[in-house]
C-alpha positions in Angstrom: -6.4 129.7 25.2 -9.4 130.7 23.0 -10.3 130.8 19.4 -13.2 132.7 17.8 -15.9 131.6 15.4 -18.2 134.6 15.0 -20.4 135.1 17.0 -19.0 132.3 19.1 -15.8 131.7 21.1 -14.1 128.4 21.9 -12.3 128.4 25.2 -10.0 125.7 26.5 -10.9 125.0 30.2 -9.7 121.5 30.9 -8.7 121.1 34.5 -9.6 124.7 35.3 -13.4 124.9 35.4 -14.3 127.4 38.2 -17.4 127.0 40.3 -19.4 129.6 38.4 -18.7 128.0 35.0 -19.4 124.5 36.5 -22.8 125.7 37.6 -23.5 127.2 34.1 -22.4 124.0 32.4 -24.6 121.8 34.7 -27.6 124.1 34.1 -26.9 124.2 30.4 -26.9 120.4 30.1 -30.1 119.9 32.2 -32.0 122.7 30.4 -31.1 121.4 27.0 -31.9 117.8 27.9 -28.4 116.7 27.1 -28.2 115.0 30.5 -31.2 114.2 32.7 -29.7 114.0 36.1 -27.9 116.8 38.0 -25.5 114.3 39.7 -24.2 113.0 36.3 -24.1 116.6 34.9 -22.0 117.7 37.9 -19.7 114.7 37.7 -19.2 115.2 33.9 -18.5 118.9 34.4 -15.0 117.9 35.7 -14.4 116.4 32.2 -15.0 119.6 30.2 -12.2 120.3 27.8 -13.7 123.2 25.8 -16.7 125.4 26.0 -18.4 127.2 23.1 -19.7 130.6 24.3 -21.9 133.1 22.7 -20.8 136.8 22.6 -23.2 137.3 25.5 -21.3 134.7 27.6 -24.0 132.1 27.4 -23.1 128.5 26.6 -23.7 127.2 23.1 -21.8 124.0 23.4 -19.5 121.8 25.5 -16.8 119.2 24.6 -15.8 116.8 27.3 -12.9 114.3 27.6 -13.1 111.5 30.1 -9.7 110.1 30.9 -9.5 106.3 31.0 -6.8 103.6 31.0 -7.0 100.9 28.4 -6.1 97.1 28.6 -2.4 97.9 27.9 -2.4 100.4 30.9 -2.2 103.3 28.5 -4.0 106.6 29.1 -6.6 107.9 26.5 -9.3 110.4 26.4 -12.9 109.6 25.5 -14.5 112.6 23.7 -18.2 113.7 23.9 -19.7 116.9 22.4 -23.0 118.7 22.6 -24.0 121.9 20.8 -27.3 123.6 21.6 -29.7 122.8 18.7 -30.4 126.5 17.9 -26.7 127.2 17.7 -25.7 124.4 15.4 -23.8 125.9 12.5 -21.4 124.3 10.0 -17.9 124.2 11.4 -18.7 124.8 15.1 -18.3 121.2 16.0 -15.0 121.3 14.1 -13.8 124.3 16.1 -14.5 122.5 19.3 -12.8 119.3 18.3 -9.8 121.1 16.8 -9.3 123.1 20.0 -9.7 119.8 22.0 -7.1 118.1 19.9 -4.7 121.1 20.2 -5.0 121.1 24.0 -4.6 117.3 24.4 -1.7 117.3 22.0 0.1 119.5 24.6 -1.0 117.2 27.4 0.3 114.1 25.5 3.9 115.5 26.0 3.6 115.0 29.7 4.7 111.6 31.2 1.6 109.4 31.5 -0.6 111.9 29.5 -3.2 110.6 27.1 -1.7 109.4 23.8 -5.0 109.2 21.9 -8.5 110.5 21.7 -11.4 108.1 21.2 -15.0 108.8 20.2 -18.1 106.7 19.4 -20.2 108.1 16.5 -23.7 108.3 18.0 -24.9 111.0 15.5 -25.7 109.0 12.3 -25.0 112.1 10.2 -21.3 111.6 11.1 -21.3 108.2 9.4 -21.8 109.8 6.0 -18.8 109.7 3.7 -18.3 113.5 3.8 -18.2 113.6 7.6 -15.8 110.7 7.6 -13.5 112.6 5.3 -13.6 115.6 7.6 -12.8 113.3 10.6 -10.0 111.7 8.6 -8.5 115.2 7.9 -8.5 115.7 11.7 -6.5 112.5 12.1 -9.3 110.2 13.2 -9.4 106.6 11.9 -11.8 103.8 12.3 -10.9 101.7 15.4 -13.8 99.3 15.7 -17.5 99.0 16.7 -18.9 99.7 20.1 -21.3 97.2 21.8 -24.4 99.0 20.6 -23.1 99.2 17.0 -21.7 102.7 17.0 -18.6 103.3 15.0 -15.5 103.9 17.2 -12.9 106.5 15.9 -9.6 107.4 17.4 -6.8 109.9 16.9 -3.3 109.5 18.1 -1.8 112.6 19.8 1.9 111.8 20.0 
């Protein structure tokens, strides 16, 4: 499943990242300084939900979802996103998160599938009222504060 944001393409790849794409993702994160250790980049490559690709096929961004179990033994997905600084355009992050929500909404129908997505807001720009309204339109609500003071947002999938 793909969606297009000219000149970029968002592709759903959760659970189906082939070796060549995995190598490209690991290299992308390390070159961009998004992650500093190859071991962590490789481990996290198994969490990739969507990739943002340029028309040339190069990576412009990645959205990951780590699957966890909460204190009530319920499955949820923890969302992270990185877009290459020279590719950051209004709406690209929304395309990635919308595609991630769409894919995980399908997975939520499976027995034991994640029933919500959770994200900590590390980018202070996302704490602005306009950004919060956009997140609210996507179904995210304030769920608390992380240990380091970041706002925690969540979106139910079911």
